[in-house]
Every structure is written in structure tokens, then in C-alpha cells.
C-alpha positions in Angstrom: -0.1 0.0 -0.1 1.4 3.4 -1.1 1.6 6.4 1.4 -0.2 9.7 0.1 2.3 11.5 2.3 5.5 10.5 1.4 5.0 8.0 -1.2 6.6 5.1 0.3 5.5 1.5 -0.7 4.3 -0.3 2.6 2.9 -3.9 3.3 -0.6 -4.5 2.1 -2.0 -4.9 5.5 0.1 -2.0 7.1 -1.9 0.6 9.3 1.0 3.1 9.5 3.7 4.4 7.0 7.1 2.7 7.8 8.9 5.9 6.7 6.9 8.9 8.0 4.7 7.0 10.4 1.6 8.8 9.4 -1.8 6.5 9.1 -2.3 4.9 5.9 -5.7 5.4 4.1 -7.4 2.4 2.5 -8.7 3.2 -1.1 -12.3 1.9 -1.6 -13.2 0.4 -5.1 -15.9 2.3 -7.2 -19.3 0.9 -7.1 -19.8 2.1 -10.5 -17.0 0.1 -11.8 -18.4 -3.1 -10.0 -22.0 -2.5 -11.5 -20.3 -2.0 -15.1 -18.3 -5.2 -14.7 -21.4 -7.1 -13.5 -23.3 -5.7 -16.3 -20.9 -6.7 -18.9 -20.7 -10.3 -17.4 -24.5 -10.7 -17.6 -24.7 -9.4 -21.4 -22.1 -11.9 -22.2 -23.8 -14.8 -20.6 -27.1 -13.8 -22.4 -25.3 -13.5 -25.8 -23.7 -17.1 -25.3 -27.1 -18.4 -24.4 -28.6 -16.9 -27.7 -25.7 -18.3 -29.6 -26.0 -21.8 -28.0 -29.9 -21.8 -28.7 -29.3 -20.6 -32.2 -26.7 -23.3 -32.9 -29.2 -25.9 -31.4 -32.1 -24.4 -33.7 -29.9 -24.8 -36.7 -28.9 -28.2 -35.8 -32.5 -29.1 -35.2 -33.6 -27.4 -38.6 -30.9 -29.0 -40.5 -31.9 -32.5 -39.0 -35.5 -32.0 -39.9 -34.6 -30.9 -43.4 -32.8 -34.1 -43.9 -35.8 -36.0 -42.3 -38.1 -34.3 -44.6 -36.2 -35.1 -47.7 -36.0 -38.8 -46.7 -39.9 -38.7 -46.3 -40.1 -37.3 -49.8 -37.9 -40.1 -51.3 -40.1 -42.6 -49.4 -43.2 -40.9 -51.1 -44.5 -40.4 -47.4 -46.0 -36.8 -48.1 -48.0 -36.4 -44.8 -44.9 -37.0 -42.8 -42.8 -34.7 -44.9 -45.5 -31.9 -44.9 -45.4 -32.1 -41.0 -41.7 -32.0 -40.9 -41.4 -28.8 -42.9 -44.1 -27.0 -41.0 -42.4 -27.9 -37.9 -39.3 -25.9 -39.3 -41.4 -23.1 -40.2 -42.6 -23.1 -36.4 -38.9 -22.9 -35.3 -38.1 -20.2 -37.9 -40.6 -18.8 -40.4 -37.9 -16.7 -42.0 -35.8 -19.3 -43.8 -36.7 -20.0 -47.3 -36.4 -23.9 -47.6 -39.2 -25.3 -45.9 -41.4 -23.2 -48.2 -39.6 -24.5 -51.3 -39.8 -28.0 -50.0 -43.6 -27.8 -49.0 -44.2 -26.6 -52.6 -42.6 -29.9 -53.9 -44.6 -31.8 -51.5 -48.0 -30.5 -52.8 -46.9 -30.6 -56.7 -46.0 -34.2 -56.2 -49.6 -34.9 -55.1 -50.8 -32.6 -58.0 -52.1 -30.1 -55.7 -50.7 -26.9 -57.4 -53.0 -24.5 -55.8 -51.8 -25.4 -52.3 -48.3 -25.4 -53.6 -48.8 -21.6 -54.6 -50.5 -20.8 -51.4 -47.4 -21.8 -49.3 -45.1 -20.0 -51.5 -47.2 -16.8 -51.1 -47.1 -17.3 -47.2 -43.3 -17.7 -47.3 -43.1 -14.2 -49.4 -44.3 -12.4 -46.4 -41.8 -13.8 -44.1 -38.5 -14.3 -46.0 -36.0 -11.7 -46.8 -36.0 -9.9 -50.2 -33.4 -12.1 -51.8 -35.2 -15.3 -50.8 -38.4 -13.8 -51.8 -37.2 -13.8 -55.5 -36.9 -17.6 -55.2 -40.3 -18.1 -54.1 -41.6 -15.8 -56.7 -39.5 -17.7 -59.6 -41.1 -21.0 -58.2 -44.5 -19.5 -58.2 -44.1 -18.6 -61.8 -43.0 -22.1 -62.6 -45.9 -23.6 -61.1 -48.1 -21.3 -63.2 -47.2 -23.5 -66.2 -48.0 -26.9 -65.0 -50.7 -28.7 -66.4 -53.5 -31.1 -64.9 -53.5 -34.5 -66.1 -56.1 -37.4 -65.6 -55.6 -41.1 -65.9 -56.9 -42.8 -68.8 -55.3 -46.2 -68.0 -54.7 -46.6 -64.2 -51.0 -47.6 -63.3 -51.6 -51.3 -62.8 -49.8 -52.7 -65.9 -46.7 -54.9 -64.9 -43.7 -54.5 -67.2 -40.0 -54.3 -67.1 -40.1 -51.4 -69.7 -42.3 -49.6 -72.2 -40.7 -47.6 -75.1 -41.2 -46.2 -78.6 -39.3 -47.5 -81.6 -37.1 -45.3 -83.9 -39.1 -43.8 -87.0 -38.3 -45.7 -90.2 -40.3 -43.5 -92.4 -37.9 -41.8 -94.7 -38.8 -38.9 -97.1 -35.4 -38.4 -98.7 -32.8 -39.6 -96.5 -32.0 -41.3 -93.2 -31.2 -37.8 -91.4 -34.8 -37.4 -90.9 -35.4 -40.7 -88.9 -33.7 -39.8 -85.8 -37.0 -39.6 -83.8 -39.6 -41.9 -82.5 -42.2 -43.5 -84.5 -45.7 -41.9 -84.2 -47.9 -44.8 -83.8 -50.7 -46.0 -81.6 -48.5 -48.8 -80.3 -45.6 -48.9 -78.0 -43.2 -51.8 -77.3 -43.8 -53.6 -73.9 -40.8 -55.7 -72.4 -41.5 -58.3 -69.8 -39.0 -61.1 -68.8 -36.8 -60.5 -71.7 -39.6 -61.0 -74.1 -41.2 -58.1 -76.2 -44.7 -57.4 -77.7 -46.9 -54.5 -78.5 -49.3 -52.4 -76.5 -51.6 -49.7 -77.8 -52.5 -46.3 -76.2 -55.7 -47.9 -74.5 -53.5 -50.4 -72.5 -54.4 -53.4 -74.8 -51.6 -56.0 -75.6 -51.5 -57.2 -79.2 -51.6 -61.0 -78.9 -48.8 -62.0 -76.3 -45.7 -60.6 -75.1 -43.8 -63.5 -76.6 -41.3 -62.0 -79.1 -37.6 -61.8 -79.2 -37.5 -58.4 -81.0 -39.8 -55.8 -82.2 -38.7 -53.4 -85.1 -40.1 -51.2 -87.8 -39.4 -51.4 -91.4 -39.0 -48.3 -93.7 -42.6 -47.5 -93.8 -43.1 -47.2 -90.1 -44.9 -50.6 -89.9 -44.2 -52.9 -86.9 -42.6 -56.2 -87.4 -42.1 -58.7 -84.8 -39.8 -62.0 -84.8 -41.1 -65.0 -82.7 -38.4 -67.6 -83.8 -35.7 -67.9 -81.2 -33.3 -69.2 -84.0 -33.9 -66.5 -86.6 -30.8 -64.3 -86.5 -27.7 -64.5 -88.7 -25.2 -61.9 -89.7 -26.7 -61.3 -93.1 -30.2 -61.2 -92.1 -31.0 -63.4 -95.0 -32.7 -66.4 -93.1 -34.7 -64.0 -91.0 -38.4 -64.2 -91.1 -40.5 -61.4 -89.6 -44.2 -61.1 -89.2 -45.7 -57.8 -90.2 -48.2 -56.7 -87.8 -49.9 -53.8 -89.6 -50.3 -55.6 -93.0 -50.6 -59.4 -92.6 -49.1 -62.3 -90.8 -47.2 -63.6 -93.4 -43.5 -64.2 -92.9 -41.4 -62.1 -95.1 -37.6 -61.9 -95.5 -36.0 -58.8 -93.5 -33.7 -58.0 -96.2 -36.7 -56.9 -98.5 -37.1 -54.0 -96.1 -33.5 -52.8 -96.5 -34.0 -50.3 -99.6 -31.0 -48.2 -100.6 -31.5 -45.1 -98.7 -28.9 -42.3 -98.3 -27.6 -40.4 -95.5 -26.1 -36.9 -95.8 -22.5 -36.4 -94.5 -20.4 -33.4 -94.5 -16.7 -33.7 -96.1 -14.4 -31.3 -97.4 -16.9 -28.3 -97.0 -19.5 -30.2 -99.0 -22.7 -32.2 -98.2 -22.2 -35.7 -99.4 -25.1 -38.1 -99.8 -23.9 -41.8 -99.1 -26.1 -44.9 -99.6 -25.4 -48.6 -99.2 -23.4 -48.7 -102.5 -21.4 -45.4 -102.0 -21.9 -41.8 -103.1 -25.4 -41.2 -104.2 -24.5 -38.3 -106.8 -28.0 -38.3 -108.2 -29.6 -37.1 -104.8 -30.9 -33.6 -104.7 -30.5 -32.3 -101.0 -33.2 -30.1 -100.1 -35.2 -29.6 -96.9 -37.1 -26.8 -95.5 -36.8 -28.5 -92.0 -33.5 -28.6 -89.8 -31.8 -32.1 -90.0 -28.5 -33.2 -88.6 -25.4 -33.6 -90.6 -22.2 -35.6 -89.2 -18.6 -34.5 -90.3 -16.2 -37.2 -91.7 -12.7 -37.1 -92.5 -12.8 -39.6 -95.4 -15.2 -41.3 -97.8 -16.0 -45.0 -98.0 -13.9 -47.2 -100.0 -15.4 -50.9 -99.9 -17.5 -51.9 -97.0 -20.0 -48.9 -96.4 -21.5 -50.4 -93.0 -17.9 -50.7 -91.7 -17.1 -47.1 -92.6 -20.3 -45.9 -91.1 -19.7 -47.6 -87.7 -16.0 -46.1 -87.6 -17.3 -42.6 -88.0 -17.0 -40.4 -84.9 -17.1 -36.8 -86.0 -19.2 -34.0 -84.6 -22.5 -33.0 -86.0 -24.0 -29.6 -87.0 -27.6 -28.7 -88.1 -28.5 -27.6 -91.6 -31.5 -26.5 -93.5 -31.3 -27.4 -97.2 -27.7 -26.4 -97.7 -27.4 -23.7 -95.2 -25.5 -24.5 -92.1 -27.2 -23.3 -88.8 -24.8 -24.4 -86.1 -21.1 -25.3 -85.9 -20.0 -28.9 -85.7 -20.0 -28.8 -82.2 -22.5 -31.8 -81.1 -21.8 -35.2 -80.2 -25.0 -36.4 -81.7 -28.2 -35.0 -82.8 -31.7 -36.1 -83.5 -34.3 -35.1 -86.3 -36.4 -32.1 -86.3 -39.9 -32.6 -84.8 -42.5 -30.3 -83.6 -40.5 -27.2 -83.6 -37.4 -28.8 -81.9 -34.2 -31.0 -82.7 -32.3 -32.6 -79.9 -28.5 -32.3 -79.5 -25.9 -33.8 -77.5 -22.8 -32.0 -76.1 -20.5 -32.9 -73.4 -22.5 -36.0 -72.7 -25.6 -34.1 -71.9 -28.8 -33.6 -74.2 -30.8 -30.3 -74.9 -33.2 -28.8 -77.7 -32.8 -26.3 -80.3 -35.4 -24.6 -82.2 -35.8 -24.0 -86.2 -33.2 -21.3 -86.0 -30.5 -23.2 -84.1 -31.2 -21.4 -80.9 -31.2 -23.4 -77.5 -34.6 -23.6 -76.1 -34.1 -26.4 -73.7 -30.7 -26.2 -71.8 -28.2 -28.8 -72.8 -28.1 -30.3 -69.2 -30.3 -33.5 -69.4 -29.6 -37.4 -69.6 -30.7 -39.4 -72.4 -34.4 -40.1 -72.2 -34.4 -43.0 -74.8 -32.5 -46.1 -74.3 -33.8 -48.1 -77.3 -32.8 -45.9 -80.3 -31.9 -48.4 -83.0 -28.8 -47.9 -84.5 -27.9 -48.3 -88.3 -26.2 -50.5 -89.7 -27.7 -53.3 -87.3 -24.9 -55.5 -85.7 -26.9 -57.5 -83.4 -30.5 -58.2 -82.2 -32.0 -55.1 -80.2 -29.0 -52.9 -81.5 -29.7 -49.9 -79.3 -27.9 -47.0 -78.1 -28.8 -44.0 -75.8 -30.6 -41.1 -77.4 -33.1 -38.3 -76.7 -36.8 -38.6 -77.5 -38.1 -36.0 -80.0 -40.7 -33.3 -79.1 -44.4 -34.3 -80.0 -47.7 -32.6 -79.8 -45.9 -29.3 -78.1 -44.2 -31.5 -75.4 -40.9 -32.9 -74.8 -40.0 -35.6 -72.0 -36.6 -35.0 -70.0 -34.7 -36.9 -67.7 -32.0 -35.4 -65.2 -30.4 -37.2 -62.2 -33.0 -40.1 -62.6 -36.0 -37.9 -62.3 -38.3 -37.5 -65.1 -40.4 -34.4 -66.2 -42.4 -33.0 -69.1 -41.6 -29.8 -70.5 -43.7 -27.7 -73.2 -41.5 -26.7 -76.5 -41.1 -23.5 -75.2 -39.0 -24.9 -72.4 -41.5 -24.4 -69.6 -41.9 -27.4 -67.2 -45.4 -28.7 -67.3 -45.2 -31.8 -65.3 -42.5 -31.4 -62.6 -39.9 -33.8 -61.7 -40.9 -36.5 -58.9 -44.4 -37.1 -59.8 -43.7 -40.2 -62.0 -40.6 -42.6 -62.2 -40.8 -42.4 -66.1 -42.6 -40.4 -68.7 -42.8 -41.3 -72.4 -43.5 -38.8 -75.3 -47.0 -37.6 -75.9 -49.0 -38.9 -78.7 -52.8 -38.4 -79.3 -52.9 -36.1 -76.2 -51.8 -39.1 -73.9 -48.5 -40.5 -72.7 -47.2 -43.5 -71.0 -45.9 -43.0 -67.4 -44.4 -45.3 -64.9 -45.6 -44.8 -61.1 -44.3 -46.9 -58.3 -43.3 -49.6 -60.6 -46.6 -50.0 -62.5 -47.3 -48.5 -65.9 -50.4 -46.4 -67.0 -51.5 -43.8 -69.5 -52.3 -40.1 -68.6 -54.2 -37.5 -70.5 -52.3 -34.1 -70.4 -54.2 -30.8 -70.1 -57.8 -30.3 -69.7 -60.5 -32.7 -70.5 -61.1 -30.9 -73.7 -58.6 -31.9 -76.5 -55.5 -29.7 -76.0 -54.8 -30.0 -79.7 -57.8 -27.8 -80.3 -56.0 -24.7 -79.0 -53.3 -25.3 -81.6 -53.2 -24.1 -85.3 -53.2 -26.5 -88.3 -50.1 -24.7 -89.3 -48.3 -25.5 -86.1 -48.3 -29.3 -86.8 -45.5 -31.2 -88.2 -46.1 -33.2 -91.3 -46.0 -36.5 -89.1 -48.8 -35.2 -86.9 -50.9 -34.0 -90.1 -50.5 -37.5 -91.4 -51.3 -39.3 -88.1 -54.5 -37.2 -87.7 -55.6 -38.1 -91.0 -55.1 -41.8 -90.2 -56.9 -41.5 -87.1 -59.9 -40.2 -88.9 -59.9 -43.2 -91.2 -59.3 -45.7 -88.3 -62.3 -44.4 -86.3 -64.6 -44.4 -89.3 -63.8 -47.7 -90.8 -62.9 -49.5 -87.6 -59.5 -50.7 -89.2 -55.9 -49.8 -88.3 -54.6 -51.0 -91.7 -53.6 -47.4 -93.1 -50.3 -45.8 -93.8 -49.3 -42.4 -95.4 -45.8 -42.3 -96.9 -43.9 -39.1 -96.5 -42.2 -39.2 -100.0 -45.9 -39.1 -101.3 -46.8 -35.8 -99.4 -46.6 -32.6 -101.4 -47.0 -29.5 -99.8 -48.4 -26.5 -102.2 -48.8 -22.9 -100.5 -51.0 -23.6 -97.5 -52.2 -27.1 -98.4 -50.9 -30.6 -98.2 -51.8 -33.2 -100.8 -51.4 -36.9 -99.2 -52.0 -40.5 -100.4 -53.6 -43.0 -98.0 -52.9 -46.5 -98.8 -54.8 -49.4 -97.2 -52.5 -52.3 -96.0 -55.0 -55.0 -94.9 -55.8 -56.5 -98.2 -54.1 -59.1 -100.4 -52.3 -56.6 -102.3 -50.0 -54.4 -100.1 -50.2 -50.6 -100.2 -53.3 -50.1 -102.3 -54.4 -46.5 -102.7 -57.4 -45.9 -100.6 -57.7 -42.2 -101.3 -56.1 -38.9 -101.9 -56.5 -36.1 -99.2 -56.2 -32.4 -99.3 -55.4 -30.6 -95.9 -56.0 -26.8 -95.7 -53.4 -25.8 -93.1 -55.1 -22.3 -92.6 -58.5 -23.9 -91.5 -57.7 -27.4 -90.7 -60.3 -28.8 -93.2 -59.7 -32.1 -94.7 -61.2 -33.4 -98.2 -60.6 -36.6 -99.7 -61.3 -38.3 -103.2 -63.9 -40.6 -101.5 -66.2 -37.5 -101.0 -65.5 -37.1 -97.3 -64.9 -33.8 -95.4 -63.7 -33.4 -91.9 -61.5 -31.0 -89.8 -58.2 -32.3 -88.2 -59.1 -31.4 -84.7 -62.8 -32.9 -84.6 
């Protein structure tokens, strides 16, 4: 203790200064300092408690999010809903549970409830997170209603569409699915045909189903049919007769267009096809090659690994940057880049981002080397829709790129045909009708339809009015003049194949159809 008189330092407990002898005074601590220190201590304790509670809340929220996601995977939507609502009770200002609840409601086809929860969240979350909710709300505005045509109770290992084999001028136009009312059904390594009402044609008892070059189904039921040349292969032609026919009769010499030395080069089974005039008002894919075939054409084709570009007539729309490309259909053309698929429009502009997986595992490869000679590909657009696959989740978009059936509702979605599409749900297959109960095609103009769609609508008319499926229209017999199409309808069910049944005129402005038999109707009736 220091003496205030002489400044001498004394022992702490001394009463008098050892130097001057005067009494030492004890200095008392300030009460204000004690109060300040105490206050600081209390505040620190409160802050620590808040921090610890916040950490506990964050951990609880994260655990609940994981739990809710697990319930979604298990399709236990009631428990998922309760879990995300519990998170909102803990903290109603975080965005994730509102987005997750929107998923839960859309998976149950309750789009109104999904939009309601997003609107509730917009009143609570930050401005930055509010944009996420607004974007999701806008996305749901494009979702469409669907109804079951065939309930999902069909057992099958897979259902898929065949590659089109209807050729107008060259094979570049066949890289799309076949537009017919049958799909292929696979069960226990056997194959059959199933129509768009869920009816199986005969039995699922074939070792292969394929199509000839007029888009007619052919099935093979003989286990010992295959040889390398196909010369001993007998196939039963489903749409025309049940008479066995040698397969090689269905391999006409058709050309495919390649790009070599800055030129478009048509090549057929025999070599260069110098007599073919290259013209197409629709985009088509062309592969770039480094040499021309000498000898075995099939072997040369299998060796080609060049990139693809998109052409219209002889005009190049894109660079040679695509690993593969489909054929133009319903306003879009599929392209593959860096292992992913997307879709371009007629001008070569990207409409659907190139970020999706192959949606079609049964794309038949030419030339054929083995039975069921398939590769991975992407289904083409049809009737205003395109089916997409990403990370094992299937969704349906419209051809403007908007999601109309979100991922998570179905385990698989096939392309739309006649306003319906095959879907898989919980391991069973069924058929849904997309859009409103009224036919969605009625809202489309005849001028929006592809030639394939026009031909199919005409065939559908004859199927309904004659109660026969034995009609076909060949693309190379279709002539467009101004705003009309002239079509030739052939009957395939008689003793003589492909007898001309009627000629048809389609007015693209009005949708009116007139045929040489004297019948008149509208495409969408």
C-alpha cells in the first residue's frame, strides 16, 4: 500500500507508514465500476445463451430438413409436410421449408396449395429469398393438370417407342421416335406391342420388335432366326399381314447426308449417291467425316465419330459442336454436347438447356450388328411437349421450355401421342391424358403441326370411321403447295399391299380435310 504523504510503498496490511509514521488510508473500489463489470458479465452470458440456442435451432432445422427429404424419397408426403411445417414453427424466415412444401404439394398434383405456401413464405423471408419463391410460383403457373386414361396397374420391365423408319429423302430425318398408337412392351426379356388404350396385341412373346422403312411394326417370334446377313430372318408384319417375309426386303438403298471437305455428301448402301438432290425446309443433323467410304459401307459408317451440325437445305445453322443430334420434330431438334442433351429451335437457338440425360435407351442404330441393336438417345418433341430426364428424375416440358409436369411425380414419362402419354409410377405403368379434359390440340393451329402429326390425324380419322388400323401415309408421297398438303392414303389390310385408298387435301389455314372418296372433316374434330 502506498503512503499518500511520502510516497513510500508499505506492506498491504500495514496501518501506519514505515517511513513517515502517518496513518495509511485504504482506497475503496468504485461501486460504478463494479456495476459495469457485472453488467458486462450478464450481457456476455445472455449472448452466449442466444448463440448456443441458435446453434441448437440450426442443428434441429438441418436435421428436420434431412428427415423431410427422406420422407419425400419414401413418398410419405404427410410426414414430409408435417416435418417442414415444424421447421417453419421454429423459424418462419428461412426459405427452404416453403420450397420443400411446394414440392410436396406438386408431387400430389395440388398446384393451388403449392402456390399458397409460397405466397405465405413471401411475407416472411428476406427480399433475396423472396425472389426464389416468386420464381417457383411462376414455374408452377405453367404446370398442367392430367387425368388417368389407364390406371397404373400394368406390369412391365419397360415400355418404349421405336425409332421412326419413315424416310422422305434420307436417313437423317429418321432420328426420332415413331408416331404410332403402339408402343413396345418388355417383360421377362420378351417383347410385344401395347396400344394407347393399354391393350396388348396378342402375347408378349417376341424376341424383338422393330419397324420397317414405312413405319410398320414387324415382330420376330423365332428364337433361331438371327444370322449376320439377315438373309434367313423371317419377320411377321403386324400392320399389314401375318405372312413371314425376309427382312432384307425392307432394306432399300437409302442415303444419309454427311459433311466432307466443305460439302454435303449423300452416301447410300453402295457408295456416293450423286443423283440425290439435297433439299429440306426443316432442320436436319449432319455428321462431319474425315474420309469417304471405300469398300464396306457399313464398316465405314460404324467407324465415324465426327461431330454434328444442323442444316436447313444446304445452309449451315450451327457449328460442328455436337456429339449427336436427332431429327427435327414439332419445332425442336435434340442435340448432345459434353454427354448431355438439350433442344434447339428451327433457327438453331437453344430452347431447352443442354443439361439433361438420355431419355431413350432403345434408339436403334444403323447399320444393325446385333438383335436389339440400341444406343442411348433423346426422344423428340411431340404435340407441343418433350420428355426430359435429369439425375434419374423425369419431367415433361412444353416446347417453349416451361416445365408442365415437374420431376418427382412419375418414375418415367414417355412422349405425348394423341394427347396421352405412358408413365411409370411406383413400378407400375399407366397412361395419362395431359391438359384439360377438352382436347388440347384444339387450341393449336393446323399450321403449328408437323407433317408427321398431320398424317397421323388423317389416319386416325380413317381408323375411327372404318374400324380398321390398316392405313399408312408415306412421307415421300406428301406434297406441300402453298397452304395445303396433298396426301396419299394407302390401305395395307388387303391381299395386295399398299393399295391406294384415297387422296387427301389438308387446308393448313382452316384445318379442313377433303378426300377423293367424298368425305370432309376437320383435323381436330
